[in-house]
GUTORKE-691939 format. One line per 10 residues: their letters; for each residue x, y, z of N, C-alpha, C. Coordinates in Angstrom, 3 decimals. Example, Ala and Ser with C-alpha at 12.3 -4.5 7.8 and 13.67 -1.06 7.14 Angstrom:
<vexmis>
AS> 13.190 -5.690 7.800 12.300 -4.500 7.800 13.200 -3.300 7.800  12.850 -2.250 7.080 13.670 -1.060 7.140 12.900 0.030 7.870
</vexmis>
This chain:
<vexmis>
MHSLRSTRRS> 8.644 -13.571 40.759 8.660 -14.343 39.712 7.782 -13.930 38.675  6.413 -13.822 39.120 5.174 -13.793 38.357 5.325 -12.475 37.683  5.887 -11.205 38.529 5.845 -9.895 37.906 6.865 -9.838 36.710  7.988 -10.737 36.772 9.025 -10.819 35.681 8.166 -11.396 34.452  7.524 -12.202 34.679 6.699 -12.915 33.411 5.835 -11.855 32.907  4.938 -11.241 33.645 3.978 -10.307 33.333 4.768 -9.287 32.343  5.811 -8.691 33.063 6.584 -7.573 32.392 7.075 -8.030 31.246  7.734 -9.168 31.045 7.971 -9.857 29.625 6.864 -9.904 28.694  5.937 -10.218 29.062 4.713 -10.345 28.100 4.206 -9.175 27.849  3.962 -8.075 28.511 3.673 -6.773 28.511 4.620 -6.162 27.337
ARVARSQLAT> 5.835 -6.471 27.598 7.045 -5.793 26.481 6.849 -6.454 25.402  6.377 -7.874 25.021 6.291 -8.430 23.865 5.020 -8.079 23.301  3.793 -7.986 23.872 2.827 -7.409 23.483 2.896 -5.793 22.833  3.559 -4.981 23.655 3.891 -3.602 23.167 4.702 -3.626 21.920  5.714 -4.675 21.647 6.413 -4.787 20.424 5.630 -5.209 19.444  4.486 -5.944 19.458 3.748 -6.716 18.413 2.933 -5.611 18.166  2.268 -4.796 18.973 1.183 -3.710 18.546 2.071 -2.550 17.772  3.298 -2.284 18.201 4.061 -1.317 17.461 4.435 -1.747 16.096  4.626 -2.972 15.993 4.904 -3.634 14.650 3.758 -3.628 13.807  2.663 -3.852 14.401 1.381 -3.814 13.563 1.078 -2.367 13.256
RLGLAVYAGL> 1.124 -1.547 14.080 0.724 0.042 13.674 1.790 0.452 12.668  3.066 -0.136 12.872 4.011 0.478 11.578 3.563 -0.191 10.334  3.457 -1.543 10.261 2.790 -2.135 9.081 1.583 -1.504 8.456  0.693 -1.047 9.377 -0.286 -0.653 8.825 -0.105 0.935 8.207  0.810 1.662 8.964 1.017 3.032 8.584 1.770 3.036 7.186  2.570 1.951 6.849 3.425 1.736 5.670 2.364 1.306 4.446  1.480 0.394 4.845 0.714 -0.077 4.043 -0.507 1.176 3.552  -0.981 1.959 4.546 -1.756 3.039 4.138 -1.065 4.132 3.283  0.212 4.426 3.586 1.050 5.120 2.891 1.108 4.893 1.316  1.535 3.475 1.211 1.534 2.891 -0.108 0.347 3.128 -0.898
ATIVTMRCLV> -1.011 2.554 -0.140 -2.260 2.673 -1.014 -2.539 3.954 -1.074  -2.366 4.936 -0.310 -2.874 6.364 -0.786 -1.912 6.818 -1.819  -0.663 6.396 -2.023 0.212 7.044 -3.024 -0.314 6.446 -4.489  -0.706 5.153 -4.482 -1.087 4.485 -5.728 -2.324 4.896 -5.980  -3.389 5.162 -5.148 -4.627 5.520 -5.231 -4.612 6.863 -5.805  -3.842 7.811 -5.293 -3.787 9.330 -5.869 -3.020 9.129 -7.300  -2.017 8.353 -7.515 -1.519 7.999 -8.926 -2.930 7.680 -9.836  -3.415 6.620 -9.400 -4.535 6.247 -10.420 -5.576 7.303 -10.710  -5.995 8.076 -9.667 -6.883 8.961 -9.689 -6.374 10.203 -10.559  -5.197 10.606 -10.408 -4.463 11.530 -11.474 -4.477 11.131 -12.889
LVLSMPASVS> -4.267 9.793 -13.042 -4.076 9.233 -14.237 -5.297 9.149 -14.904  -6.303 8.573 -14.278 -7.790 8.355 -14.799 -8.471 9.800 -15.342  -8.131 10.763 -14.415 -8.722 11.977 -14.863 -7.847 12.848 -15.869  -6.624 12.334 -16.169 -5.635 12.730 -17.391 -5.393 14.053 -17.071  -4.883 14.324 -15.519 -4.497 15.677 -15.364 -2.948 15.849 -15.900  -2.787 16.974 -16.308 -1.286 17.256 -16.897 -0.353 17.235 -16.078  0.752 16.418 -16.419 2.015 16.468 -15.509 2.896 17.716 -15.335  2.370 18.713 -15.990 3.165 20.044 -15.766 2.628 20.605 -14.456  1.575 20.197 -14.011 1.251 20.811 -12.740 2.238 20.268 -11.609  2.714 21.002 -10.751 3.871 20.468 -9.892 3.170 19.328 -9.029
SVSTILSISN> 2.113 19.519 -8.438 1.458 18.583 -7.500 1.340 17.234 -8.205  0.941 17.225 -9.562 0.840 15.888 -10.193 1.952 15.403 -10.606  3.041 16.075 -10.996 4.333 15.405 -11.366 4.970 14.921 -9.981  4.733 15.533 -8.919 5.265 15.069 -7.582 4.690 13.601 -7.357  3.332 13.706 -7.384 2.517 12.319 -7.158 3.140 11.151 -8.103  3.343 11.774 -9.330 3.895 10.515 -10.325 5.099 10.173 -10.206  5.957 11.136 -9.637 7.502 10.718 -9.623 7.689 9.948 -8.217  6.841 10.196 -7.177 6.962 9.652 -5.903 6.406 8.117 -5.967  5.356 7.942 -6.871 4.690 6.715 -7.011 5.445 5.674 -8.336  6.187 6.359 -8.946 7.242 5.562 -9.971 7.760 4.332 -9.366
PIILPFRVLP> 8.626 4.493 -8.318 9.205 3.208 -7.815 8.306 2.129 -7.521  7.070 2.408 -6.906 6.082 1.411 -6.704 5.500 0.651 -7.804  5.442 1.345 -8.993 4.571 0.826 -9.890 5.825 0.168 -10.962  6.974 0.500 -10.940 8.182 0.091 -11.773 7.993 -1.694 -11.808  7.922 -2.333 -10.708 7.806 -3.647 -10.856 6.776 -4.255 -11.733  5.659 -3.480 -11.891 4.422 -4.049 -12.668 4.588 -3.759 -14.194  5.540 -2.974 -14.531 5.815 -2.526 -15.949 6.460 -3.704 -16.656  6.885 -4.902 -16.123 7.384 -5.924 -16.862 6.470 -6.909 -17.271  5.080 -6.584 -16.815 3.913 -7.396 -17.327 3.818 -7.291 -18.770  3.252 -8.287 -19.575 2.831 -8.060 -20.957 1.841 -6.895 -21.033
VAERAVLGSA> 2.004 -6.141 -21.954 1.010 -5.158 -22.219 0.697 -3.994 -21.017  1.815 -4.007 -20.269 1.852 -2.963 -19.111 1.589 -1.737 -19.246  1.947 -1.149 -20.442 1.962 0.096 -20.733 0.462 0.488 -21.599  -0.240 -0.377 -21.739 -1.482 -0.149 -22.479 -2.461 0.630 -21.458  -2.935 1.882 -22.016 -3.728 2.523 -21.461 -5.304 2.074 -21.115  -5.765 1.822 -19.920 -7.157 1.275 -19.728 -8.079 2.264 -19.325  -7.899 3.193 -18.400 -8.773 4.251 -18.024 -8.112 5.631 -18.217  -8.574 6.421 -19.075 -7.814 7.755 -19.308 -6.399 7.490 -19.564  -5.476 7.983 -18.798 -4.021 7.462 -18.923 -3.597 6.613 -17.939  -4.450 6.044 -17.172 -3.854 4.872 -16.409 -3.633 3.606 -17.076
TLADLTAALI> -2.413 3.106 -16.818 -1.987 1.817 -17.652 -2.448 0.473 -16.899  -2.234 -0.624 -17.408 -2.541 -1.877 -16.876 -1.596 -1.939 -15.497  -0.278 -1.522 -15.632 0.591 -1.506 -14.419 0.015 -0.789 -13.163  -0.413 0.466 -13.600 -1.130 1.316 -12.515 -2.262 0.571 -11.826  -3.004 0.062 -12.469 -4.340 -0.393 -12.057 -3.950 -1.808 -11.455  -3.080 -2.671 -11.904 -2.649 -3.854 -11.171 -2.094 -3.569 -9.720  -1.202 -2.559 -9.766 -0.780 -2.251 -8.193 -1.764 -1.967 -7.379  -2.766 -1.044 -7.762 -3.934 -0.696 -7.098 -4.655 -1.920 -6.605  -4.920 -2.874 -7.503 -5.616 -3.808 -7.040 -5.055 -4.791 -6.361  -3.742 -5.078 -6.382 -3.052 -5.695 -5.504 -2.892 -5.326 -4.029
LLALPLPFLG> -2.847 -3.848 -4.037 -2.824 -3.393 -2.684 -4.132 -3.414 -2.184  -5.038 -3.364 -2.799 -6.588 -3.323 -2.152 -6.740 -4.879 -1.783  -6.364 -5.925 -2.497 -6.571 -7.141 -2.092 -5.495 -7.860 -0.895  -4.516 -7.033 -0.755 -3.511 -7.359 0.144 -3.817 -7.614 1.814  -4.892 -6.858 2.210 -5.318 -7.109 3.584 -6.334 -8.220 3.679  -6.864 -8.808 2.556 -7.933 -9.783 2.637 -7.640 -10.888 3.412  -6.333 -11.697 3.255 -6.381 -12.814 4.145 -6.142 -12.569 5.735  -5.690 -11.175 6.059 -5.651 -10.989 7.301 -7.116 -10.831 7.869  -8.068 -10.114 7.150 -9.383 -10.017 7.564 -10.205 -11.193 7.818  -9.807 -12.303 7.253 -10.564 -13.507 7.396 -9.868 -14.588 8.577
RRPHTS> -8.865 -14.011 9.319 -8.193 -14.899 9.910 -9.139 -14.685 11.395  -9.110 -15.763 12.111 -9.839 -15.781 13.777 -8.969 -15.172 14.544  -9.493 -14.282 15.416 -8.690 -13.673 16.442 -8.245 -14.805 17.467  -6.922 -14.755 17.961 -6.320 -15.648 18.926 -7.027 -15.517 20.174  -7.423 -16.572 20.906 -7.909 -16.489 22.382 -6.676 -16.928 23.274  -6.659 -16.184 24.166 -5.563 -16.265 25.239 -6.169 -17.305 26.513
</vexmis>
C-alpha cells in the first residue's frame, strides 16, 4: 500500500515539474520574441531585411491585443511603439508574483 502512494505521489510530482518546465519554456519563448521585436524597432532596422521581417511577423500576434490601447501607435523609442513596449514590460513583470511566493514545505 505504501509503495502505491509513493508511486502516485511521484507521478504527480513529475507532472507538476513537466507543467512548470513547459510553462517556463513558453514564457521564455514569448519574452525572447517580444524582446527581439523591441530591439529591432528601437534600433530602427529596415523591414526589408528578411530576418527583421520574420521577427516582426512572428511577434505581430503577440502585440496585436495591445494595439487597442489609446495612442498605442505612438513611437516612443526609435520605431518602437507604446504597444510594443507595453507588451515587453508586462512580460517582464509577469513572473514577479511567483518570485515573491514562499516555497511550500512538505
